All heavy atoms as atom14 arrays in JSON, in Angstrom:
{
  "sequence": "MRALVAAAIGLAAALALVFTVTAIGAPPGETSPKPLLTTVPGPKR",
  "atom14_mask": [
    [1, 1, 1, 1, 1, 1, 1, 1, 0, 0, 0, 0, 0, 0],
    [1, 1, 1, 1, 1, 1, 1, 1, 1, 1, 1, 0, 0, 0],
    [1, 1, 1, 1, 1, 0, 0, 0, 0, 0, 0, 0, 0, 0],
    [1, 1, 1, 1, 1, 1, 1, 1, 0, 0, 0, 0, 0, 0],
    [1, 1, 1, 1, 1, 1, 1, 0, 0, 0, 0, 0, 0, 0],
    [1, 1, 1, 1, 1, 0, 0, 0, 0, 0, 0, 0, 0, 0],
    [1, 1, 1, 1, 1, 0, 0, 0, 0, 0, 0, 0, 0, 0],
    [1, 1, 1, 1, 1, 0, 0, 0, 0, 0, 0, 0, 0, 0],
    [1, 1, 1, 1, 1, 1, 1, 1, 0, 0, 0, 0, 0, 0],
    [1, 1, 1, 1, 0, 0, 0, 0, 0, 0, 0, 0, 0, 0],
    [1, 1, 1, 1, 1, 1, 1, 1, 0, 0, 0, 0, 0, 0],
    [1, 1, 1, 1, 1, 0, 0, 0, 0, 0, 0, 0, 0, 0],
    [1, 1, 1, 1, 1, 0, 0, 0, 0, 0, 0, 0, 0, 0],
    [1, 1, 1, 1, 1, 0, 0, 0, 0, 0, 0, 0, 0, 0],
    [1, 1, 1, 1, 1, 1, 1, 1, 0, 0, 0, 0, 0, 0],
    [1, 1, 1, 1, 1, 0, 0, 0, 0, 0, 0, 0, 0, 0],
    [1, 1, 1, 1, 1, 1, 1, 1, 0, 0, 0, 0, 0, 0],
    [1, 1, 1, 1, 1, 1, 1, 0, 0, 0, 0, 0, 0, 0],
    [1, 1, 1, 1, 1, 1, 1, 1, 1, 1, 1, 0, 0, 0],
    [1, 1, 1, 1, 1, 1, 1, 0, 0, 0, 0, 0, 0, 0],
    [1, 1, 1, 1, 1, 1, 1, 0, 0, 0, 0, 0, 0, 0],
    [1, 1, 1, 1, 1, 1, 1, 0, 0, 0, 0, 0, 0, 0],
    [1, 1, 1, 1, 1, 0, 0, 0, 0, 0, 0, 0, 0, 0],
    [1, 1, 1, 1, 1, 1, 1, 1, 0, 0, 0, 0, 0, 0],
    [1, 1, 1, 1, 0, 0, 0, 0, 0, 0, 0, 0, 0, 0],
    [1, 1, 1, 1, 1, 0, 0, 0, 0, 0, 0, 0, 0, 0],
    [1, 1, 1, 1, 1, 1, 1, 0, 0, 0, 0, 0, 0, 0],
    [1, 1, 1, 1, 1, 1, 1, 0, 0, 0, 0, 0, 0, 0],
    [1, 1, 1, 1, 0, 0, 0, 0, 0, 0, 0, 0, 0, 0],
    [1, 1, 1, 1, 1, 1, 1, 1, 1, 0, 0, 0, 0, 0],
    [1, 1, 1, 1, 1, 1, 1, 0, 0, 0, 0, 0, 0, 0],
    [1, 1, 1, 1, 1, 1, 0, 0, 0, 0, 0, 0, 0, 0],
    [1, 1, 1, 1, 1, 1, 1, 0, 0, 0, 0, 0, 0, 0],
    [1, 1, 1, 1, 1, 1, 1, 1, 1, 0, 0, 0, 0, 0],
    [1, 1, 1, 1, 1, 1, 1, 0, 0, 0, 0, 0, 0, 0],
    [1, 1, 1, 1, 1, 1, 1, 1, 0, 0, 0, 0, 0, 0],
    [1, 1, 1, 1, 1, 1, 1, 1, 0, 0, 0, 0, 0, 0],
    [1, 1, 1, 1, 1, 1, 1, 0, 0, 0, 0, 0, 0, 0],
    [1, 1, 1, 1, 1, 1, 1, 0, 0, 0, 0, 0, 0, 0],
    [1, 1, 1, 1, 1, 1, 1, 0, 0, 0, 0, 0, 0, 0],
    [1, 1, 1, 1, 1, 1, 1, 0, 0, 0, 0, 0, 0, 0],
    [1, 1, 1, 1, 0, 0, 0, 0, 0, 0, 0, 0, 0, 0],
    [1, 1, 1, 1, 1, 1, 1, 0, 0, 0, 0, 0, 0, 0],
    [1, 1, 1, 1, 1, 1, 1, 1, 1, 0, 0, 0, 0, 0],
    [1, 1, 1, 1, 1, 1, 1, 1, 1, 1, 1, 0, 0, 0]
  ],
  "atom14_positions": [
    [[5.35, 108.96, 57.92], [6.05, 109.3, 56.67], [6.13, 108.07, 55.77], [6.01, 108.2, 54.53], [7.43, 109.84, 57.04], [8.16, 110.4, 55.84], [7.34, 111.9, 55.25], [8.36, 112.27, 53.88], [0.0, 0.0, 0.0], [0.0, 0.0, 0.0], [0.0, 0.0, 0.0], [0.0, 0.0, 0.0], [0.0, 0.0, 0.0], [0.0, 0.0, 0.0]],
    [[6.43, 106.92, 56.37], [6.52, 105.69, 55.56], [5.18, 105.35, 54.91], [5.15, 104.85, 53.81], [6.97, 104.52, 56.44], [8.46, 104.57, 56.7], [8.83, 103.24, 57.36], [9.5, 103.5, 58.62], [9.81, 102.55, 59.48], [9.53, 101.29, 59.24], [10.42, 102.88, 60.6], [0.0, 0.0, 0.0], [0.0, 0.0, 0.0], [0.0, 0.0, 0.0]],
    [[4.1, 105.61, 55.63], [2.78, 105.32, 55.08], [2.51, 106.19, 53.87], [1.9, 105.75, 52.9], [1.71, 105.56, 56.14], [0.0, 0.0, 0.0], [0.0, 0.0, 0.0], [0.0, 0.0, 0.0], [0.0, 0.0, 0.0], [0.0, 0.0, 0.0], [0.0, 0.0, 0.0], [0.0, 0.0, 0.0], [0.0, 0.0, 0.0], [0.0, 0.0, 0.0]],
    [[2.93, 107.45, 53.92], [2.73, 108.37, 52.79], [3.5, 107.89, 51.58], [3.0, 107.91, 50.45], [3.13, 109.77, 53.2], [2.88, 110.87, 52.18], [1.37, 110.97, 51.88], [3.42, 112.19, 52.69], [0.0, 0.0, 0.0], [0.0, 0.0, 0.0], [0.0, 0.0, 0.0], [0.0, 0.0, 0.0], [0.0, 0.0, 0.0], [0.0, 0.0, 0.0]],
    [[4.74, 107.44, 51.79], [5.56, 106.95, 50.69], [4.95, 105.69, 50.1], [4.87, 105.5, 48.9], [7.01, 106.7, 51.18], [7.8, 105.98, 50.08], [7.67, 108.03, 51.55], [0.0, 0.0, 0.0], [0.0, 0.0, 0.0], [0.0, 0.0, 0.0], [0.0, 0.0, 0.0], [0.0, 0.0, 0.0], [0.0, 0.0, 0.0], [0.0, 0.0, 0.0]],
    [[4.45, 104.78, 50.98], [3.85, 103.57, 50.51], [2.57, 103.85, 49.73], [2.32, 103.21, 48.7], [3.56, 102.64, 51.69], [0.0, 0.0, 0.0], [0.0, 0.0, 0.0], [0.0, 0.0, 0.0], [0.0, 0.0, 0.0], [0.0, 0.0, 0.0], [0.0, 0.0, 0.0], [0.0, 0.0, 0.0], [0.0, 0.0, 0.0], [0.0, 0.0, 0.0]],
    [[1.8, 104.8, 50.16], [0.56, 105.19, 49.43], [0.91, 105.76, 48.09], [0.24, 105.47, 47.08], [-0.22, 106.18, 50.27], [0.0, 0.0, 0.0], [0.0, 0.0, 0.0], [0.0, 0.0, 0.0], [0.0, 0.0, 0.0], [0.0, 0.0, 0.0], [0.0, 0.0, 0.0], [0.0, 0.0, 0.0], [0.0, 0.0, 0.0], [0.0, 0.0, 0.0]],
    [[1.96, 106.58, 48.04], [2.36, 107.2, 46.75], [2.85, 106.12, 45.75], [2.54, 106.17, 44.56], [3.43, 108.24, 46.99], [0.0, 0.0, 0.0], [0.0, 0.0, 0.0], [0.0, 0.0, 0.0], [0.0, 0.0, 0.0], [0.0, 0.0, 0.0], [0.0, 0.0, 0.0], [0.0, 0.0, 0.0], [0.0, 0.0, 0.0], [0.0, 0.0, 0.0]],
    [[3.6, 105.15, 46.26], [4.09, 104.05, 45.4], [2.92, 103.23, 44.92], [2.87, 102.84, 43.75], [5.14, 103.21, 46.15], [6.42, 104.02, 46.38], [5.43, 101.92, 45.41], [7.41, 103.34, 47.29], [0.0, 0.0, 0.0], [0.0, 0.0, 0.0], [0.0, 0.0, 0.0], [0.0, 0.0, 0.0], [0.0, 0.0, 0.0], [0.0, 0.0, 0.0]],
    [[1.97, 102.92, 45.8], [0.79, 102.16, 45.36], [-0.03, 102.89, 44.35], [-0.51, 102.27, 43.38], [0.0, 0.0, 0.0], [0.0, 0.0, 0.0], [0.0, 0.0, 0.0], [0.0, 0.0, 0.0], [0.0, 0.0, 0.0], [0.0, 0.0, 0.0], [0.0, 0.0, 0.0], [0.0, 0.0, 0.0], [0.0, 0.0, 0.0], [0.0, 0.0, 0.0]],
    [[-0.22, 104.2, 44.53], [-0.99, 104.97, 43.57], [-0.29, 105.02, 42.21], [-0.9, 104.91, 41.18], [-1.2, 106.38, 44.14], [-2.0, 107.31, 43.23], [-3.41, 106.79, 43.02], [-2.06, 108.7, 43.84], [0.0, 0.0, 0.0], [0.0, 0.0, 0.0], [0.0, 0.0, 0.0], [0.0, 0.0, 0.0], [0.0, 0.0, 0.0], [0.0, 0.0, 0.0]],
    [[1.04, 105.18, 42.24], [1.79, 105.21, 41.01], [1.71, 103.88, 40.26], [1.55, 103.82, 39.05], [3.26, 105.57, 41.3], [0.0, 0.0, 0.0], [0.0, 0.0, 0.0], [0.0, 0.0, 0.0], [0.0, 0.0, 0.0], [0.0, 0.0, 0.0], [0.0, 0.0, 0.0], [0.0, 0.0, 0.0], [0.0, 0.0, 0.0], [0.0, 0.0, 0.0]],
    [[1.77, 102.78, 40.99], [1.64, 101.45, 40.38], [0.25, 101.25, 39.78], [0.11, 100.69, 38.68], [1.95, 100.37, 41.4], [0.0, 0.0, 0.0], [0.0, 0.0, 0.0], [0.0, 0.0, 0.0], [0.0, 0.0, 0.0], [0.0, 0.0, 0.0], [0.0, 0.0, 0.0], [0.0, 0.0, 0.0], [0.0, 0.0, 0.0], [0.0, 0.0, 0.0]],
    [[-0.76, 101.67, 40.5], [-2.13, 101.52, 39.97], [-2.37, 102.34, 38.75], [-2.96, 101.88, 37.75], [-3.13, 101.93, 41.07], [0.0, 0.0, 0.0], [0.0, 0.0, 0.0], [0.0, 0.0, 0.0], [0.0, 0.0, 0.0], [0.0, 0.0, 0.0], [0.0, 0.0, 0.0], [0.0, 0.0, 0.0], [0.0, 0.0, 0.0], [0.0, 0.0, 0.0]],
    [[-1.86, 103.57, 38.72], [-1.99, 104.43, 37.54], [-1.2, 103.86, 36.37], [-1.67, 103.92, 35.22], [-1.53, 105.86, 37.86], [-2.52, 106.69, 38.7], [-1.88, 108.03, 39.04], [-3.8, 106.88, 37.98], [0.0, 0.0, 0.0], [0.0, 0.0, 0.0], [0.0, 0.0, 0.0], [0.0, 0.0, 0.0], [0.0, 0.0, 0.0], [0.0, 0.0, 0.0]],
    [[-0.03, 103.32, 36.62], [0.76, 102.71, 35.56], [0.02, 101.52, 34.93], [0.0, 101.35, 33.71], [2.09, 102.28, 36.1], [0.0, 0.0, 0.0], [0.0, 0.0, 0.0], [0.0, 0.0, 0.0], [0.0, 0.0, 0.0], [0.0, 0.0, 0.0], [0.0, 0.0, 0.0], [0.0, 0.0, 0.0], [0.0, 0.0, 0.0], [0.0, 0.0, 0.0]],
    [[-0.65, 100.74, 35.76], [-1.44, 99.59, 35.28], [-2.59, 100.08, 34.43], [-2.86, 99.53, 33.35], [-1.91, 98.76, 36.44], [-2.77, 97.55, 36.09], [-1.93, 96.53, 35.28], [-3.31, 96.88, 37.32], [0.0, 0.0, 0.0], [0.0, 0.0, 0.0], [0.0, 0.0, 0.0], [0.0, 0.0, 0.0], [0.0, 0.0, 0.0], [0.0, 0.0, 0.0]],
    [[-3.31, 101.09, 34.88], [-4.45, 101.62, 34.13], [-3.97, 102.2, 32.79], [-4.59, 101.92, 31.76], [-5.17, 102.72, 34.96], [-6.17, 103.47, 34.09], [-5.87, 102.09, 36.13], [0.0, 0.0, 0.0], [0.0, 0.0, 0.0], [0.0, 0.0, 0.0], [0.0, 0.0, 0.0], [0.0, 0.0, 0.0], [0.0, 0.0, 0.0], [0.0, 0.0, 0.0]],
    [[-2.9, 102.94, 32.79], [-2.43, 103.51, 31.53], [-1.92, 102.42, 30.57], [-2.08, 102.55, 29.36], [-1.3, 104.54, 31.82], [-1.84, 105.8, 32.42], [-1.11, 106.46, 33.41], [-3.02, 106.38, 32.01], [-1.6, 107.65, 33.96], [-3.51, 107.56, 32.55], [-2.78, 108.18, 33.55], [0.0, 0.0, 0.0], [0.0, 0.0, 0.0], [0.0, 0.0, 0.0]],
    [[-1.32, 101.38, 31.11], [-0.86, 100.29, 30.27], [-2.03, 99.57, 29.59], [-2.02, 99.32, 28.39], [-0.04, 99.28, 31.1], [1.06, 99.96, 31.7], [0.5, 98.17, 30.21], [0.0, 0.0, 0.0], [0.0, 0.0, 0.0], [0.0, 0.0, 0.0], [0.0, 0.0, 0.0], [0.0, 0.0, 0.0], [0.0, 0.0, 0.0], [0.0, 0.0, 0.0]],
    [[-3.05, 99.27, 30.37], [-4.23, 98.59, 29.8], [-4.93, 99.51, 28.79], [-5.38, 99.03, 27.74], [-5.2, 98.18, 30.92], [-6.53, 97.67, 30.39], [-4.56, 97.09, 31.81], [0.0, 0.0, 0.0], [0.0, 0.0, 0.0], [0.0, 0.0, 0.0], [0.0, 0.0, 0.0], [0.0, 0.0, 0.0], [0.0, 0.0, 0.0], [0.0, 0.0, 0.0]],
    [[-4.96, 100.79, 29.07], [-5.59, 101.73, 28.13], [-4.8, 101.8, 26.84], [-5.37, 101.87, 25.74], [-5.69, 103.11, 28.77], [-6.42, 103.02, 29.99], [-6.36, 104.11, 27.84], [0.0, 0.0, 0.0], [0.0, 0.0, 0.0], [0.0, 0.0, 0.0], [0.0, 0.0, 0.0], [0.0, 0.0, 0.0], [0.0, 0.0, 0.0], [0.0, 0.0, 0.0]],
    [[-3.47, 101.79, 26.91], [-2.65, 101.89, 25.73], [-2.73, 100.63, 24.87], [-2.72, 100.72, 23.65], [-1.2, 102.13, 26.15], [0.0, 0.0, 0.0], [0.0, 0.0, 0.0], [0.0, 0.0, 0.0], [0.0, 0.0, 0.0], [0.0, 0.0, 0.0], [0.0, 0.0, 0.0], [0.0, 0.0, 0.0], [0.0, 0.0, 0.0], [0.0, 0.0, 0.0]],
    [[-2.83, 99.49, 25.53], [-2.9, 98.22, 24.77], [-4.26, 98.11, 24.07], [-4.37, 97.67, 22.93], [-2.67, 97.03, 25.71], [-1.24, 97.04, 26.2], [-2.99, 95.72, 25.02], [-0.95, 95.99, 27.25], [0.0, 0.0, 0.0], [0.0, 0.0, 0.0], [0.0, 0.0, 0.0], [0.0, 0.0, 0.0], [0.0, 0.0, 0.0], [0.0, 0.0, 0.0]],
    [[-5.31, 98.51, 24.74], [-6.66, 98.46, 24.16], [-7.33, 97.15, 24.44], [-6.77, 96.22, 25.01], [0.0, 0.0, 0.0], [0.0, 0.0, 0.0], [0.0, 0.0, 0.0], [0.0, 0.0, 0.0], [0.0, 0.0, 0.0], [0.0, 0.0, 0.0], [0.0, 0.0, 0.0], [0.0, 0.0, 0.0], [0.0, 0.0, 0.0], [0.0, 0.0, 0.0]],
    [[-8.57, 97.05, 23.98], [-9.38, 95.85, 24.19], [-8.9, 94.76, 23.25], [-8.46, 95.04, 22.14], [-10.85, 96.19, 23.94], [0.0, 0.0, 0.0], [0.0, 0.0, 0.0], [0.0, 0.0, 0.0], [0.0, 0.0, 0.0], [0.0, 0.0, 0.0], [0.0, 0.0, 0.0], [0.0, 0.0, 0.0], [0.0, 0.0, 0.0], [0.0, 0.0, 0.0]],
    [[-9.01, 93.52, 23.68], [-8.6, 92.43, 22.78], [-9.58, 92.29, 21.61], [-10.76, 92.64, 21.72], [-8.68, 91.18, 23.67], [-9.61, 91.54, 24.76], [-9.46, 93.06, 24.99], [0.0, 0.0, 0.0], [0.0, 0.0, 0.0], [0.0, 0.0, 0.0], [0.0, 0.0, 0.0], [0.0, 0.0, 0.0], [0.0, 0.0, 0.0], [0.0, 0.0, 0.0]],
    [[-9.08, 91.85, 20.46], [-9.97, 91.71, 19.31], [-10.98, 90.56, 19.51], [-10.72, 89.63, 20.23], [-9.02, 91.38, 18.16], [-7.85, 90.73, 18.82], [-7.71, 91.43, 20.15], [0.0, 0.0, 0.0], [0.0, 0.0, 0.0], [0.0, 0.0, 0.0], [0.0, 0.0, 0.0], [0.0, 0.0, 0.0], [0.0, 0.0, 0.0], [0.0, 0.0, 0.0]],
    [[-12.11, 90.69, 18.89], [-13.12, 89.64, 19.01], [-14.51, 90.24, 18.89], [-14.69, 91.45, 18.72], [0.0, 0.0, 0.0], [0.0, 0.0, 0.0], [0.0, 0.0, 0.0], [0.0, 0.0, 0.0], [0.0, 0.0, 0.0], [0.0, 0.0, 0.0], [0.0, 0.0, 0.0], [0.0, 0.0, 0.0], [0.0, 0.0, 0.0], [0.0, 0.0, 0.0]],
    [[-15.48, 89.36, 18.95], [-16.87, 89.79, 18.84], [-17.65, 89.31, 20.06], [-17.25, 88.35, 20.71], [-17.52, 89.19, 17.59], [-16.86, 89.64, 16.29], [-17.48, 89.0, 15.06], [-18.38, 88.17, 15.23], [-17.02, 89.29, 13.98], [0.0, 0.0, 0.0], [0.0, 0.0, 0.0], [0.0, 0.0, 0.0], [0.0, 0.0, 0.0], [0.0, 0.0, 0.0]],
    [[-18.71, 89.98, 20.33], [-19.6, 89.53, 21.42], [-20.58, 88.51, 20.89], [-20.88, 88.49, 19.73], [-20.3, 90.72, 22.06], [-21.1, 91.35, 21.03], [-19.37, 91.73, 22.65], [0.0, 0.0, 0.0], [0.0, 0.0, 0.0], [0.0, 0.0, 0.0], [0.0, 0.0, 0.0], [0.0, 0.0, 0.0], [0.0, 0.0, 0.0], [0.0, 0.0, 0.0]],
    [[-21.12, 87.71, 21.8], [-22.06, 86.68, 21.39], [-23.42, 87.35, 21.09], [-23.86, 88.23, 21.85], [-22.22, 85.67, 22.53], [-23.26, 84.8, 22.24], [0.0, 0.0, 0.0], [0.0, 0.0, 0.0], [0.0, 0.0, 0.0], [0.0, 0.0, 0.0], [0.0, 0.0, 0.0], [0.0, 0.0, 0.0], [0.0, 0.0, 0.0], [0.0, 0.0, 0.0]],
    [[-24.07, 86.9, 20.03], [-25.43, 87.46, 19.76], [-26.5, 86.93, 20.68], [-27.55, 87.53, 20.83], [-25.69, 87.02, 18.31], [-24.85, 85.81, 18.14], [-23.64, 85.99, 19.01], [0.0, 0.0, 0.0], [0.0, 0.0, 0.0], [0.0, 0.0, 0.0], [0.0, 0.0, 0.0], [0.0, 0.0, 0.0], [0.0, 0.0, 0.0], [0.0, 0.0, 0.0]],
    [[-26.2, 85.82, 21.39], [-27.19, 85.2, 22.27], [-27.04, 85.84, 23.63], [-25.95, 85.98, 24.14], [-26.99, 83.69, 22.38], [-27.22, 82.95, 21.07], [-27.04, 81.49, 21.28], [-27.31, 80.71, 20.01], [-27.14, 79.29, 20.18], [0.0, 0.0, 0.0], [0.0, 0.0, 0.0], [0.0, 0.0, 0.0], [0.0, 0.0, 0.0], [0.0, 0.0, 0.0]],
    [[-28.16, 86.19, 24.31], [-28.08, 86.74, 25.65], [-27.71, 85.67, 26.68], [-28.02, 84.47, 26.47], [-29.5, 87.28, 25.91], [-30.37, 86.47, 25.0], [-29.55, 86.12, 23.81], [0.0, 0.0, 0.0], [0.0, 0.0, 0.0], [0.0, 0.0, 0.0], [0.0, 0.0, 0.0], [0.0, 0.0, 0.0], [0.0, 0.0, 0.0], [0.0, 0.0, 0.0]],
    [[-27.06, 86.07, 27.73], [-26.71, 85.14, 28.78], [-27.93, 84.94, 29.69], [-28.68, 85.86, 29.97], [-25.57, 85.7, 29.61], [-24.24, 85.86, 28.87], [-23.24, 86.54, 29.78], [-23.69, 84.53, 28.42], [0.0, 0.0, 0.0], [0.0, 0.0, 0.0], [0.0, 0.0, 0.0], [0.0, 0.0, 0.0], [0.0, 0.0, 0.0], [0.0, 0.0, 0.0]],
    [[-28.08, 83.72, 30.18], [-29.15, 83.44, 31.13], [-28.73, 83.88, 32.51], [-27.66, 83.49, 33.0], [-29.47, 81.93, 31.14], [-30.11, 81.38, 29.85], [-30.26, 79.89, 30.0], [-31.44, 82.01, 29.58], [0.0, 0.0, 0.0], [0.0, 0.0, 0.0], [0.0, 0.0, 0.0], [0.0, 0.0, 0.0], [0.0, 0.0, 0.0], [0.0, 0.0, 0.0]],
    [[-29.49, 84.73, 33.11], [-29.14, 85.23, 34.43], [-30.0, 84.57, 35.51], [-29.75, 84.75, 36.68], [-29.33, 86.78, 34.54], [-30.68, 87.08, 34.15], [-28.37, 87.45, 33.54], [0.0, 0.0, 0.0], [0.0, 0.0, 0.0], [0.0, 0.0, 0.0], [0.0, 0.0, 0.0], [0.0, 0.0, 0.0], [0.0, 0.0, 0.0], [0.0, 0.0, 0.0]],
    [[-31.05, 83.87, 35.1], [-31.91, 83.19, 36.09], [-32.09, 81.72, 35.66], [-31.82, 81.38, 34.51], [-33.29, 83.86, 36.22], [-33.9, 83.81, 34.92], [-33.19, 85.29, 36.66], [0.0, 0.0, 0.0], [0.0, 0.0, 0.0], [0.0, 0.0, 0.0], [0.0, 0.0, 0.0], [0.0, 0.0, 0.0], [0.0, 0.0, 0.0], [0.0, 0.0, 0.0]],
    [[-32.54, 80.91, 36.56], [-32.79, 79.54, 36.24], [-34.11, 79.47, 35.45], [-35.11, 80.05, 35.85], [-32.93, 78.7, 37.54], [-33.28, 77.27, 37.2], [-31.65, 78.8, 38.34], [0.0, 0.0, 0.0], [0.0, 0.0, 0.0], [0.0, 0.0, 0.0], [0.0, 0.0, 0.0], [0.0, 0.0, 0.0], [0.0, 0.0, 0.0], [0.0, 0.0, 0.0]],
    [[-34.07, 78.78, 34.29], [-35.34, 78.68, 33.52], [-36.41, 77.96, 34.28], [-36.13, 77.03, 35.05], [-34.91, 77.89, 32.26], [-33.43, 77.94, 32.25], [-32.97, 78.14, 33.65], [0.0, 0.0, 0.0], [0.0, 0.0, 0.0], [0.0, 0.0, 0.0], [0.0, 0.0, 0.0], [0.0, 0.0, 0.0], [0.0, 0.0, 0.0], [0.0, 0.0, 0.0]],
    [[-37.64, 78.4, 34.09], [-38.76, 77.76, 34.77], [-39.17, 76.45, 34.07], [-38.58, 76.07, 33.05], [0.0, 0.0, 0.0], [0.0, 0.0, 0.0], [0.0, 0.0, 0.0], [0.0, 0.0, 0.0], [0.0, 0.0, 0.0], [0.0, 0.0, 0.0], [0.0, 0.0, 0.0], [0.0, 0.0, 0.0], [0.0, 0.0, 0.0], [0.0, 0.0, 0.0]],
    [[-40.16, 75.79, 34.61], [-40.61, 74.53, 34.01], [-41.23, 74.79, 32.61], [-41.87, 75.81, 32.39], [-41.66, 74.02, 34.99], [-42.1, 75.21, 35.75], [-40.92, 76.14, 35.79], [0.0, 0.0, 0.0], [0.0, 0.0, 0.0], [0.0, 0.0, 0.0], [0.0, 0.0, 0.0], [0.0, 0.0, 0.0], [0.0, 0.0, 0.0], [0.0, 0.0, 0.0]],
    [[-41.0, 73.84, 31.73], [-41.57, 73.96, 30.38], [-43.07, 73.57, 30.4], [-43.43, 72.64, 31.09], [-40.82, 73.08, 29.41], [-39.4, 73.53, 29.18], [-38.74, 72.7, 28.12], [-37.3, 73.18, 27.9], [-36.63, 72.4, 26.89], [0.0, 0.0, 0.0], [0.0, 0.0, 0.0], [0.0, 0.0, 0.0], [0.0, 0.0, 0.0], [0.0, 0.0, 0.0]],
    [[-43.88, 74.32, 29.69], [-45.31, 74.03, 29.66], [-45.71, 73.33, 28.41], [-45.2, 73.43, 27.38], [-46.1, 75.33, 29.75], [-45.85, 75.98, 31.07], [-46.65, 77.26, 31.17], [-46.39, 77.88, 32.47], [-46.9, 79.04, 32.8], [-47.67, 79.7, 32.0], [-46.6, 79.54, 33.97], [0.0, 0.0, 0.0], [0.0, 0.0, 0.0], [0.0, 0.0, 0.0]]
  ]
}
């Protein structure tokens, strides 16, 4: 029974966090026009 109560409390806390972040929205700003390097550049020719 205690495990069920703990799971319910955890689920309620997680949902509250999701709803709070959704209500606040994304922070203002712009994305970078330059792509990020995902690999190590090779030798220059």
